[in-house]
Every structure is written in C-alpha cells, then in structure tokens.
C-alpha positions, 0 to 999 in steps of 0.5 A: 495219785499213782492213778494219774488223774487225781492229782491234776483237778486238786492242782488246778483248784488250789491254783485258781484258788490263789489266782483268785487270792490274788485279783482280790488282793489287787481289786482291795489295794487298787481300792486303798489307792482310790481311797475306798475301803470296804475292809473298815467299817463306814464310822471308823476313818480310814486309815493309811496302811502302817507303810505309807504316811498319811502325807505321801501322795495317792500316785505314790501310793498307787505305785507301791500297789501297783507294784505289790500287785505285780509282785503277786502276779508274778508269784501266781504266774510262777505257781501256775508254771510250777504247778503246770510243770508238776502236771506234766510230770505226773502224766508223763510217769503215769505215761510211763508206767501205763507203757511198763505195764502193757509191756509186763501183760504183754508179755503175760499174755505171750507166757500165757498163749505158750503155756495153753499151745504147750497144754494142747500139745500133751492133752493131744498126744495123751488122747491118742495114747487112751486111744492106743490102750483101748485097742489093746485093751479090745484086742485083750478081751477078745483074745480072752474070750477065745481062751475062755470059749477054748477052755469050756469045750476043753475037758481034761483027761481023768486020771 
C-alpha cells in the first residue's frame, strides 16, 4: 500500500460489492413483503420469515422489512464513509511520504552539486600544477641539454 494507488480501487470494489449486497437484500425483502419468493422452489408453499407469525398483517412485515433495509443502508453508508476516510488517510500519508522523499532528494542533489563544485575546483588546481611542473621539466631539459653540450666540448687535462 505504499504506492498510494493500489489500496483505493480495492476499497472501492469492496464498498461496491457491499452496496450491491444491500441492494439485493432490499429487493428480496421487498419481494417477500409483496408475497413473492424468488428463492423458494415453485412447488414449495410460501413460508413466512421465522420471526414473523403467519397471522400478522402484510403491513407489519413490510414495515419490518423497511426497517431492516434502512438499517442495512445505514450500515452500508457507514462502511462507505469509513472507506472514504481510510482512502483519504492513505492519500494524505502518500502525499506526506512523497513530500518527505522530495525533500530528501533535493538535499541529496544539493550535496552532489557541492561535491561536483569541489571536485571541479580541485581538478582546476591540479591542472594548473601540472602545467607548472611541465614548464619546469622543459626548463630542466633545456639546462640538461646545455650542460651536456658544454661537457661534450670540454676535454679533461691529462696528468
């Protein structure tokens, strides 16, 4: 869930599934209140819900069904609200995490810039030193050549 996007579709699909279940429950309760029974086989006699006596009027059953449906809808609304709160928390957490990572990356880039600037400065200093050493080496080569010429022309005395 750290990437922030994968939790929301899962929560939304669960909420949608619960809403569909509540809707089907409401449809079944309404059908039973009207005397229809989709789940009972055609040969079976219609049976009343266990909590409702057969002699009770249809209006009482319908009122009971309406209360059950209202309670189920309230529960579904609370589930949706809780899922939305959780989704907002996940989004906020992801935003905070993203902001923190951006700040860390900016600090890292600033440090790398400072390091590159220091390396560039040091490279320039080393290149200047190398140029000075090359000039000194050329001067020493020239002196050595002049010394070798003067020694080659000189003949030591014979004793």
